[in-house]
C-alpha positions in Angstrom: 18.7 6.7 -25.1 15.7 8.3 -27.0 14.3 5.1 -28.2 14.6 3.5 -24.8 12.5 6.4 -23.4 10.0 6.2 -26.1 9.7 2.5 -25.7 9.2 2.9 -21.8 6.4 5.6 -22.5 5.1 3.1 -25.3 4.7 0.2 -22.6 3.4 2.6 -20.2 0.7 3.7 -22.3 -0.3 0.2 -23.2 -0.6 -0.8 -19.5 -2.5 2.1 -18.8 -5.0 1.2 -21.6 -5.3 -2.5 -20.3 -5.6 -1.0 -16.8 -8.8 1.2 -18.2 -10.3 -1.6 -19.9 -9.9 -3.8 -16.8 -11.7 -0.9 -14.7 -14.4 -0.6 -17.2 -15.2 -4.2 -17.7 -15.1 -5.0 -13.7 -17.9 -2.3 -13.2 -19.9 -3.7 -16.0 -19.4 -7.3 -14.6 -21.2 -6.8 -11.5 -24.5 -6.3 -13.0 -26.5 -3.1 -14.4 -25.6 -0.4 -12.2 -28.7 1.4 -12.5 -30.7 -1.7 -11.0 -28.1 -2.0 -8.4 -28.9 1.7 -7.5 -32.4 2.2 -7.7 -35.1 1.2 -5.3 -36.7 -2.2 -5.5 -40.0 -1.0 -6.6 -38.5 1.5 -9.3 -40.6 1.5 -12.6 -39.1 0.7 -15.9 -39.4 4.4 -16.7 -37.2 5.4 -14.1 -34.9 2.9 -14.9 -34.4 4.4 -18.4 -34.0 8.2 -17.2 -31.4 6.9 -14.9 -29.5 5.1 -17.7 -30.0 8.2 -19.9 -28.8 10.4 -17.3 -25.4 8.3 -16.4 -24.8 7.4 -20.2 -25.4 3.8 -20.0 -27.9 3.6 -22.7 -25.3 3.8 -25.2 -23.2 0.9 -26.7 -20.3 -0.1 -24.4 -17.6 1.0 -27.1 -19.4 4.6 -26.9 -19.4 4.4 -23.0 -15.5 3.2 -22.9 -14.8 6.4 -25.4 -16.5 8.9 -23.2 -15.0 7.1 -19.8 -11.6 7.5 -21.6 -12.1 11.3 -22.8 -13.3 12.3 -19.0 -10.4 10.5 -17.5 -7.9 12.4 -19.9 -9.5 15.7 -18.8 -9.4 14.6 -15.1 -13.1 13.9 -14.9 -13.6 10.7 -12.8 -17.2 10.8 -13.4 -19.9 10.2 -10.6 -20.2 7.4 -8.0 -23.1 5.1 -8.7 -23.8 4.8 -5.1 -23.4 8.3 -3.7 -24.3 10.0 -6.8 -21.6 12.6 -6.2 -18.3 13.2 -8.3 -15.6 10.5 -7.6 -12.7 13.1 -7.3 -14.7 14.7 -4.5 -15.2 11.3 -2.5 -11.6 10.8 -3.1 -10.4 14.1 -1.7 -12.8 13.6 1.3 -11.1 10.3 2.1 -7.5 11.3 1.0 -6.3 12.6 4.5 -7.4 9.4 6.5 -5.3 7.3 3.7 -2.5 9.7 3.9 -2.5 9.3 7.9 -2.7 5.5 7.6 0.1 5.2 5.2 2.4 7.9 7.3 1.7 5.8 10.7 2.2 2.5 8.9 5.4 4.0 7.5 6.7 4.9 10.6 6.1 1.5 12.1 7.7 -0.3 9.5 10.9 2.1 9.7 11.3 2.4 13.4 10.9 -1.4 13.7 12.2 -2.8 10.8 15.5 -1.1 10.2 16.9 -1.4 13.6 16.0 -5.2 13.7 17.6 -5.6 10.6 20.9 -3.9 11.8 20.9 -5.7 14.9 20.3 -9.1 13.1 23.5 -8.4 10.6 25.6 -7.4 13.5 24.7 -10.4 15.8 24.6 -12.9 12.9 24.0 -16.4 13.9 22.9 -15.6 17.4 19.4 -15.9 18.8 18.5 -12.3 17.9 19.3 -12.9 14.2 17.2 -16.1 14.5 14.5 -14.0 16.1 14.7 -11.6 13.4 14.5 -14.1 10.7 11.6 -15.8 12.1 9.7 -12.4 12.3 10.6 -11.3 9.0 9.5 -14.7 7.7 6.0 -14.6 9.4 5.6 -10.8 8.3 6.1 -11.8 4.6 3.9 -14.8 4.8 1.2 -13.2 6.9 -1.5 -11.3 4.9 -2.3 -7.7 6.6 -5.9 -8.2 6.2 -5.6 -11.3 8.2 -3.6 -9.7 10.7 -5.9 -7.0 10.9 -8.7 -9.2 11.7 -7.0 -11.0 14.3 -6.0 -7.8 15.9 -10.1 -6.7 15.8 -10.9 -9.9 17.5 -8.1 -9.6 20.3 -8.5 -5.9 20.9 -11.8 -4.8 19.8 -14.0 -7.9 20.3 -12.5 -9.6 23.1 -10.8 -6.9 25.1 -12.4 -4.1 23.8 -9.8 -1.5 24.0 -9.9 -0.2 20.6 -12.7 0.6 18.4 -13.3 -1.3 15.1 -14.4 1.5 12.8 -14.4 5.6 12.6 -11.9 7.9 12.7 -10.7 11.1 14.4 -8.5 9.8 17.3 -5.1 7.9 17.8 -7.3 4.9 18.8 -8.7 4.3 15.3 -5.6 4.6 13.7 -3.8 1.7 16.0 -5.0 -1.5 14.5 -4.8 -0.7 10.8 -1.5 0.9 11.1 0.2 -1.9 13.0 -1.6 -4.2 10.4 0.1 -2.8 7.7 3.4 -1.4 9.5 4.3 -5.0 10.7 3.9 -6.7 7.3 6.2 -3.6 5.9 8.6 -3.9 8.5 9.3 -7.4 7.7 10.4 -6.5 4.4 12.4 -3.4 5.5 14.1 -5.7 8.2 15.2 -8.0 5.1 16.6 -5.2 3.2 18.4 -3.5 6.0 19.8 -7.0 7.2 21.3 -7.6 3.8 22.8 -4.4 3.0 24.4 -4.4 6.3 25.9 -7.9 5.8 27.2 -7.0 2.4 28.7 -3.8 3.9 30.1 -5.5 6.8 32.2 -7.7 4.6 33.5 -4.8 2.9 37.5 -4.1 3.0 37.1 -0.7 4.6 35.3 -2.4 7.5 38.2 -4.6 8.1 40.7 -1.7 7.7 38.5 0.0 10.3 38.7 -2.8 13.0 42.4 -3.3 12.1 42.9 0.4 13.0 41.5 -0.3 16.5 38.2 1.7 16.1 35.5 1.0 18.8 32.9 -1.5 17.2 30.1 1.2 17.7 32.0 3.6 15.8 32.7 1.0 13.1 29.0 0.1 13.0 27.4 3.6 13.0 29.9 5.8 11.2 30.9 3.3 8.5 28.7 0.6 8.0 25.3 2.0 8.8 25.9 5.2 6.7 27.1 3.1 3.4 24.1 0.6 4.1 21.3 2.8 4.0 22.7 4.2 0.7 20.1 2.9 -2.3 
């Protein structure tokens, strides 16, 4: 057991190191950050001073070591664009991200799980076919493409919802729906497969033989066992 835990920790450490190298290289591949930050008419002396301020005048190895050491201390550095700590920017935008994630999760649960249950209960019916088509479309359709389509319809053509901004429920509708529909398709598939497996169990057959109402069989026996991870 200890060996397994140590092995998993070792692989996790390797993954984090590879991720840090990838992030470090991606920032440098886009070009000299100083040139991107500075004004078009900036002098070379100003560029050199800015490089020294940001620590970009050192070798890549030194920059990477500094990058890793700061990450280990919880210091994510300063944004090249906004010139403020990255953690500060992250915390400023965290509430909006949590709000969006919560709304998308609520949509995926409210829509996906009932569809999966009804699809399993009414297997090989029109409802099952509709649910499977919905799940296939949802899994095949990228959320960013769905978001673009929603913006074209509800923001550009109908002008019902805003394209950008935050603070009201109208701002959260389109991004939450775009994410929620994709995740609801996955939840529908999981709920359907779990319900079909449970409905084929011997205790479900026994409950029906005893004459229990179908609604009670589904809600009390099948659904409770299907939602167990």
